[in-house]
C-alpha positions in Angstrom: 120.9 90.5 103.9 119.6 90.2 100.7 119.1 94.1 100.4 122.5 94.9 101.1 124.0 92.4 98.5 121.6 93.4 95.8 122.6 97.0 96.6 126.3 96.5 96.6 126.0 94.9 93.0 124.4 97.9 92.0 126.9 100.0 92.9 129.8 97.8 91.7 128.6 97.4 88.6 127.4 100.8 87.7 130.2 103.3 89.7 133.2 100.3 89.1 131.9 100.3 85.1 132.6 104.1 85.3 135.8 104.2 86.6 136.9 101.3 84.0 136.3 103.6 81.4 138.7 106.1 82.9 135.8 107.8 84.8 136.8 109.8 87.9 134.4 109.1 90.9 134.6 112.7 92.3 133.1 113.9 89.1 130.1 112.5 90.2 129.9 113.8 93.5 127.8 117.0 93.3 126.1 117.9 96.5 124.3 120.4 95.2 122.6 118.4 92.7 121.8 115.6 95.0 120.5 118.2 97.7 118.1 119.4 95.0 116.8 116.1 93.5 116.7 114.6 96.9 114.5 117.5 98.7 112.0 117.6 95.8 111.6 114.1 96.2 111.2 114.2 99.5 109.1 116.9 100.2 106.8 115.5 97.0 106.0 112.6 99.4 105.2 115.1 102.1 103.0 116.7 100.1 101.5 114.2 98.3 100.7 111.3 101.3 98.6 112.1 104.6 100.4 111.2 108.1 99.1 107.6 108.5 100.6 106.8 105.2 104.0 108.3 106.3 103.6 106.6 109.4 102.9 103.3 107.5 106.0 104.1 104.9 108.5 104.5 107.6 107.0 101.3 109.3 107.8 99.2 106.3 111.0 100.5 105.0 112.5 99.8 109.0 111.5 96.5 107.9 113.2 96.2 104.9 116.2 97.1 106.2 115.6 95.2 109.6 115.7 91.8 109.7 112.6 89.7 108.5 110.4 87.6 110.8 108.1 85.8 108.3 109.8 82.6 108.6 108.9 79.0 109.4 108.9 79.4 112.9 106.5 83.1 112.5 104.0 80.5 111.2 104.3 78.3 114.0 103.7 80.5 116.1 100.5 82.2 114.3 99.2 78.8 113.4 99.5 77.4 117.4 98.2 80.4 118.6 95.0 80.0 116.5 95.1 76.2 117.5 94.9 77.4 121.1 92.9 80.1 120.9 90.0 77.7 119.0 90.6 75.1 121.6 89.7 77.6 124.3 86.8 78.4 122.5 85.4 75.3 122.4 84.7 75.5 126.0 82.5 78.6 124.9 83.6 81.5 123.0 82.9 83.5 126.5 85.9 81.7 127.7 88.2 84.0 125.2 87.0 87.4 126.7 90.5 87.3 128.8 92.3 86.5 126.3 91.2 88.8 123.5 90.9 92.2 125.7 94.0 92.0 126.7 96.6 90.0 124.7 99.8 91.4 126.2 99.0 90.3 129.2 96.8 87.1 127.9 99.0 83.4 129.3 98.2 82.3 125.4 99.4 85.2 123.4 102.4 85.8 125.5 103.7 82.2 124.6 104.2 83.3 120.9 106.0 86.9 120.9 106.5 87.3 116.8 102.7 87.7 116.7 102.7 89.7 119.5 104.7 91.9 117.5 102.8 92.6 114.7 100.3 94.8 115.5 97.9 94.8 112.6 97.8 91.0 112.6 97.2 91.1 116.1 94.6 93.5 116.1 92.9 91.3 113.3 92.9 88.4 115.2 91.2 89.9 118.8 89.4 92.2 116.9 87.7 89.1 115.0 87.6 86.8 118.1 85.4 89.8 119.6 83.1 89.8 116.7 82.3 85.7 117.1 81.8 86.1 120.8 79.2 89.3 120.4 76.8 87.2 119.0 76.1 84.2 116.5 77.4 84.9 112.8 77.5 82.2 110.3 80.4 81.2 108.3 78.9 83.1 104.9 78.2 86.0 107.0 81.4 86.4 108.6 83.5 85.1 105.3 82.0 88.3 103.5 82.5 90.5 106.6 86.1 89.6 106.5 86.8 90.0 102.8 85.7 93.6 102.8 87.9 93.9 105.8 90.7 92.6 104.2 90.5 94.4 100.9 90.4 97.6 103.4 93.7 96.4 104.7 95.3 95.4 101.8 94.7 98.7 100.0 96.0 101.0 102.5 99.2 98.7 103.1 99.9 98.8 99.5 99.7 103.3 99.1 103.2 103.7 100.7 104.8 101.3 98.0 102.3 103.2 95.4 103.5 106.5 96.3 107.1 105.6 96.3 107.0 104.0 92.6 105.3 107.5 91.7 107.8 109.7 93.1 110.4 106.8 92.0 108.6 107.6 87.9 109.4 111.2 88.7 112.8 111.5 89.8 114.3 112.1 85.8 112.1 114.5 85.9 114.0 115.8 89.2 117.3 115.2 87.5 116.4 117.0 84.4 115.3 120.2 86.6 118.9 120.3 88.4 120.7 119.9 85.1 118.7 123.1 83.8 119.4 124.9 87.0 123.3 124.1 86.7 123.1 124.7 82.8 121.8 128.3 84.2 124.9 128.6 86.2 127.3 127.6 83.7 125.8 130.5 81.3 125.9 132.9 84.0 129.5 132.0 84.5 129.9 132.5 80.4 128.9 136.1 81.4 131.0 136.8 84.2 134.1 135.8 81.8 134.7 132.0 83.0 137.5 130.0 81.4 136.3 127.2 78.7 137.5 124.8 81.2 135.3 126.2 84.4 132.7 126.6 81.8 132.3 122.5 81.0 133.2 121.4 84.5 129.9 123.3 85.2 127.8 121.7 82.2 129.4 118.3 83.3 128.2 119.2 87.1 124.5 119.8 85.9 124.8 116.6 83.6 125.6 115.0 86.6 122.0 115.6 87.9 119.9 113.7 85.0 122.5 110.7 85.8 121.3 110.6 89.2 117.7 111.2 88.7 117.8 108.5 86.5 119.7 106.0 89.1 117.4 107.3 91.7 114.3 106.3 89.9 115.6 102.7 88.1 118.1 101.7 90.9 116.8 102.6 94.1 113.4 103.5 94.1 111.5 100.8 92.4 113.5 98.3 93.4 112.7 99.7 97.1 108.6 99.6 95.8 108.7 96.2 94.6 110.4 94.9 98.0 107.3 97.0 99.4 105.4 95.2 97.7 106.4 91.8 98.4 106.2 92.5 102.1 102.4 93.4 102.0 101.8 90.3 100.5 103.5 88.6 103.1 101.2 90.5 105.5 98.2 90.0 103.4 98.8 86.0 103.3 99.0 86.0 107.1 95.9 87.8 107.3 94.4 85.6 105.0 95.5 82.5 106.7 93.5 83.9 110.0 90.5 84.5 107.7 90.4 81.1 106.6 91.0 79.4 110.3 88.4 81.7 111.3 85.5 80.6 108.5 86.1 77.0 108.6 85.7 77.0 112.9 82.9 78.8 112.0 81.5 76.9 109.6 81.5 73.6 112.1 84.9 72.1 111.6 87.0 70.8 114.3 90.4 73.2 115.1 92.3 70.8 114.0 90.9 71.0 110.1 90.4 74.7 110.7 94.1 75.0 111.4 94.8 73.7 108.3 92.5 75.0 106.0 95.0 78.3 107.0 98.0 76.3 106.7 97.1 75.7 102.9 97.3 79.7 102.7 100.8 80.5 103.7 103.1 81.6 101.2 104.7 78.2 99.6 108.4 79.2 100.5 107.7 78.8 104.5 104.0 77.0 104.1 104.9 73.9 106.7 104.3 70.3 105.8 100.8 68.7 107.1 103.2 66.5 109.2 104.8 69.2 110.1 101.8 71.2 111.8 101.0 67.8 113.3 104.2 67.7 115.4 103.5 71.0 116.4 100.2 70.6 117.8 101.6 67.2 119.0 104.4 68.8 121.0 102.0 71.7 122.3 99.8 68.9 123.6 102.2 67.0 125.5 102.3 64.1 123.3 104.5 61.9 121.6 104.7 61.2 117.9 101.9 59.5 116.8 101.3 57.2 114.1 99.5 58.0 111.1 96.6 56.1 111.3 96.2 56.9 115.2 96.5 60.5 114.1 93.4 59.9 111.2 91.8 58.3 113.6 91.6 61.0 116.2 91.2 63.4 114.1 87.9 61.7 112.8 86.9 61.2 115.9 86.8 65.0 116.1 85.1 65.3 113.2 82.3 63.0 114.5 82.2 64.9 117.8 82.0 68.6 115.8 
């Protein structure tokens, strides 16, 4: 919704202001200029990026246009999934084999469909639980491995936004390209004996190319690339939370403390409070809401047992 509201504001202010100043929208409609500029931009994106970057760009653009899932319900499912996995691992890390090998058939994972719909996050979770099951690894070693992996993931996820931003910066140049071709056509019409009015119309059409290039740069592609960066930031926040949960668990802390450590890395606008996390876990385990002192006592008992 925010995307469409922003686009509507841009269109109303730019083209509405043009019309209030006495302009005619028909003058701005130049399909040939759009074809030249749009085609050059699209071709540059295709030539300048490998297939996996183009695929990721398409995925991110679809997420921007579609409904966003990264809200409180998503965080609830992610944190509770990690809690259940850690509780299952308490009986032996091998107990997780059936779940991490085929997560889409796992009774645990199937309870959290929003996480299942995020392939990168799902792959990160199951891959690292497999790593923990292969052999002993201490918290320091695991943290180092996960930090390197997250750095690589972040670079790859940011590549589409970087590429789109570069094309956006090139759009004014493509607009000038279209304008120059339009001027060439106008000069040819002079040689063909065109009237002053016809020549003026062709020059005006050429200038529209410059406008389209600048408009595409600052009002379309630059905002979209910035939104893609924000989307990547949200995805990385989830991955960072999973990393902290795993490292805290391997360091010997109980599941509750590990999940709370991950909760602290959730973005502020959707981060649940500790009491909210407590209520989710109580509901998961079929308990009534516990008084704070009793809950703290139980958490202390878990730490002693660990």
